[in-house]
C-alpha positions as CSV (number, residue, x, y, z in Angstrom):
1,X,1.6,-48.8,-35.3
2,X,0.8,-49.6,-31.7
3,X,0.1,-53.2,-30.7
4,X,-2.2,-53.6,-27.7
5,X,-1.8,-56.6,-25.3
6,X,-5.2,-56.0,-23.5
7,X,-8.4,-54.1,-24.3
8,X,-11.3,-53.4,-22.0
9,X,-14.6,-51.9,-23.0
10,X,-17.0,-49.9,-20.9
11,X,-20.3,-48.2,-21.7
12,X,-19.1,-45.8,-24.4
13,X,-15.4,-45.9,-23.6
14,X,-12.5,-48.2,-23.9
15,X,-8.9,-48.6,-22.5
16,X,-6.1,-50.5,-24.1
17,X,-2.7,-51.5,-22.6
18,X,0.4,-52.1,-24.6
19,X,2.8,-55.0,-23.9
20,X,5.3,-52.5,-22.4
21,X,2.7,-51.0,-20.0
22,X,1.5,-47.8,-21.8
23,X,-2.2,-47.0,-21.5
24,X,-4.5,-45.6,-24.3
25,X,-8.1,-44.6,-24.1
26,X,-11.0,-43.5,-26.4
27,X,-14.7,-42.9,-26.3
28,X,-16.8,-40.8,-23.8
29,X,-14.3,-38.9,-21.6
30,X,-16.6,-37.5,-18.9
31,X,-15.7,-38.4,-15.2
32,X,-12.0,-38.9,-16.1
33,X,-12.8,-42.3,-17.6
34,X,-9.9,-41.8,-20.0
35,X,-7.6,-39.8,-17.8
36,X,-6.7,-36.4,-19.4
37,X,-8.6,-34.5,-16.7
38,X,-6.1,-31.7,-16.4
39,X,-7.8,-29.0,-14.3
40,X,-11.3,-29.9,-15.4
41,X,-13.4,-32.7,-14.1
42,X,-16.5,-33.3,-16.1
43,X,-19.1,-35.2,-14.2
44,X,-21.5,-37.7,-15.7
45,X,-25.0,-36.6,-16.2
46,X,-26.2,-39.9,-14.7
47,X,-24.7,-39.4,-11.3
48,X,-27.1,-40.4,-8.6
49,X,-27.8,-38.8,-5.2
50,X,-29.7,-41.8,-3.7
51,X,-27.6,-43.8,-1.3
52,X,-30.0,-46.2,0.4
53,X,-32.4,-47.6,-2.2
54,X,-34.3,-49.6,0.5
55,X,-35.8,-46.4,1.9
56,X,-36.9,-44.8,-1.4
57,X,-40.5,-43.7,-1.9
58,X,-42.3,-44.1,-5.2
59,X,-41.8,-40.4,-5.7
60,X,-38.0,-40.8,-5.2
61,X,-38.0,-43.7,-7.8
62,X,-39.9,-41.6,-10.3
63,X,-37.5,-38.7,-9.8
64,X,-34.5,-41.0,-10.2
65,X,-36.0,-42.6,-13.4
66,X,-36.6,-39.1,-14.8
67,X,-33.1,-38.0,-14.0
68,X,-31.6,-41.1,-15.6
69,X,-33.7,-40.6,-18.8
70,X,-32.6,-36.9,-18.9
71,X,-29.0,-37.9,-18.5
72,X,-29.2,-40.5,-21.2
73,X,-30.6,-37.9,-23.6
74,X,-27.8,-35.4,-22.6
75,X,-25.1,-38.1,-23.3
76,X,-25.4,-37.1,-26.9
77,X,-23.5,-34.0,-26.0
78,X,-20.7,-35.7,-24.0
79,X,-17.1,-35.1,-25.1
80,X,-15.9,-38.0,-27.2
81,X,-12.3,-39.0,-28.1
82,X,-12.6,-40.8,-31.4
83,X,-9.0,-42.3,-31.7
84,X,-6.9,-44.0,-29.0
85,X,-4.9,-41.4,-27.1
86,X,-2.0,-42.0,-24.7
87,X,-3.2,-41.4,-21.1
88,X,-0.5,-38.8,-20.2
89,X,-1.1,-38.9,-16.4
90,X,0.5,-42.4,-16.3
91,X,3.6,-41.5,-18.3
92,X,6.5,-43.5,-16.9
93,X,4.2,-45.7,-14.7
94,X,3.8,-49.2,-16.1
95,X,0.2,-50.4,-16.3
96,X,-0.3,-54.1,-15.4
97,X,-4.1,-54.5,-15.8
98,X,-7.2,-52.6,-16.9
99,X,-10.9,-52.9,-16.5
100,X,-13.8,-50.7,-17.7
101,X,-17.3,-50.5,-16.3
102,X,-20.5,-48.6,-16.9
103,X,-19.0,-45.2,-16.3
104,X,-15.7,-45.9,-14.6
105,X,-12.3,-47.4,-15.4
106,X,-9.8,-49.2,-13.1
107,X,-6.1,-49.3,-13.8
108,X,-3.6,-51.4,-11.9
109,X,-0.1,-49.9,-12.0
110,X,3.3,-50.9,-10.8
111,X,5.3,-48.4,-8.7
């Protein structure tokens, strides 16, 4: 049995750090939120192309809203890891702190 010293929850994904610095993840795995990207990098369906929201027209906002709603509907088909899995990319690298956000994860490691 693995004992976790810290857990952080994002939107549909989670990370957990053990006391000895190993990292586990589970939930939606798109965008490399859980590591395990290998040669594939699945992008989120909610990725936005709008950079400067102060210059958006009402048409731009309608298109953005439509895109977000379509992305939310398509999230039903996102790959999901149901049980905590070791994040292999960090093997041998001690994890000090973790934080999960909407569709991203931050990991602070020791060299």
